[in-house]
N, C-alpha and C positions, 0 to 999 in steps of 0.2 A: 504492500500499500504506498503511495507518494504521500507526502507529508508536504503540506504548501504552506512556506515561508514566506511573505509577503513585505516588502520594504518600500513605503513611502514616505513623504515629509514635505511638510512647507517651509520654507524658507521664510517668505514673505506673502502677507496676502492682499489684497489690492482695494481700494476706494475711489470712488471717483473725484475725488481731487484733484485740479487739478498740479499744485504745491508737489501732496502726494506724490504723483504722476509723474513728476521731474526727477523725486528722489527715489522712488523704483525705477525709472529708466537708469539713472545712473548708476545703479546696483545690479540691473541686468547687464548693461554695457561692461561692467567690471569683474563680476562674479563667473563666465558662462568655461572659461578654458583657465588651465594653469597658468601659462602667461597674465592671462589677466586679474587685475589685484584690486583689492580696494581694501583700505587698513590693514596693510599689507599682506592679506588673505587672498585665497583665490576658492570660487565655489569650489572647485574639485579639492583643493585642501582642506577645508574645513568642513564639506560637507559627502561628497562622494568615496574619497579614499577612506575615511570611517565608517562609513558603511558598507563599502563593500569588503573591507577591512573583516570585520562583525558578519559581513555572511560569508563570508569565506571560511571561519571559524565556525560557523555555525552547518556548515553545509557537509553532509554524507552524502550516500548512496542513493537513498530515498527519500531527499528532501527535495521538493519544486519549489523552485526561485521565482518569483514575479516581481522583480527591482523595478522602478522607476526610475529614470533619470533626475526628476522634478515632482513636485504636487503643485497642482493649479499655477503651475508658473508659466502660462499659455504665449505672454506675449515675450515670454526670453526665447521660449522655443521658435517664435516667429521671426523673432530677430536676430537669431542666432541659428539657423539650423543645418549650418557647415559644422560649426563647431560640438554639437547633439552630434552628428551623424559620429565623427573622428570617438565620443567619449563611448559611441554604441561599444563597438568591439573592444575599448578597452577597459569597462563598466566587466563584460563579462570574463575578458580573463582574468579580469582582478580576483572577480568572486568564485571563476576556477580553480586558481591555481595550479596545481598539480594535478587538479585530476579531471583533465580534457576529456575524458570521456563519458563523462556525465553531464556534456553540455549542453543535454536534450533536457535535461533537468530546469537548464536558467533559460528566465524569459526577461528583455531589455527593452522595456517600453515609455511610455511617458503619461503622465497620470495630467489630465488637465481641466481645466474648469470647466463648467457645461457653455458657460460665454463670455462674451470677452473674451475670445481666443485670440484679437492682437494687441489686446493689453488695455485697452481705450473700451468706452462704454458698448452697449451690444454694438458689434459689425453689422453695418446696411450699408447698400451701395452709395451711399449718401457720406457716409464720414469713414471710408477706407481706402485709403490712398494706396494701391495696389502694387504702384510704381515704387512705392518706401520696400516691395518686400521680395527677397530672391524667390518666386515661385518656385524655378524648379527643382533649389533643392529642398524647399517645404514639401512637394511633393515627395520628392527622395527619402526624405527622412519618415515622411510617414508610412509609407513602403517599405520602409528597412527594420522598422521597432515592431517585435515579435505581439505587442497588445500594446491600446489607449486604454487608458482608465479617463472617465470621467463624472466628474462628482455629481451627485445626483441627491442630495440633503431637501434645498430648496422645495422640493416639489414633492419630495417621499414620504408618508402616510403610512406605511408598513404593506402595498400594497402594489406588486409587480407593474399593473397598466402605468404606475404613479412616474415609473421612467421612459417613459414615452417623450414627455416635457421637456425633458433635460434633452434627449438625443435627438429630437425635432430640432432643438434650439443649436444643440451642438452642428446639426444637419447643417443649416440653413444658415449658421454664420461660418462655416465653413466653405461653404458655396459661393459666397462674398469673397472670404479673404481668398480664398487660393483659385477660385474660378472651375471648381468642380463641381 
């Protein structure tokens, strides 16, 4: 029997405040890859390295790992898809370590909010400037991950049908943001 081990986390949460949005943009810009630093640290160093090390220490032959590179940080994904692509194989390798035979047990994905995929208010054709995104890289990233987690807390009341609103919202914004 496979034992699931799920890692997901939230580095920051969003708000509609323009001042806060600017601060979030600064954090995003500085925190994606090892060479990007904010306050002397990178996102990879303070989040991904400790978490992948913990997963590696807990990994056994019968462990199934679903590891999200980030939690509810859609803007980070949309602004830095190339960097996230580089992190996919790195994270999997860090978790597997010397246990390459267990590669099928490790899934690497993205955990996103159900809305505000572009990091702003709800993405609509009138407020998304698609030219600011590397759309082919975003599409490549979403095609490369093993899973996409979508938050569902705002409309979930314990009934499976409650997931529909959030999935429809996500799908609608994804179509606006990347044209699919």
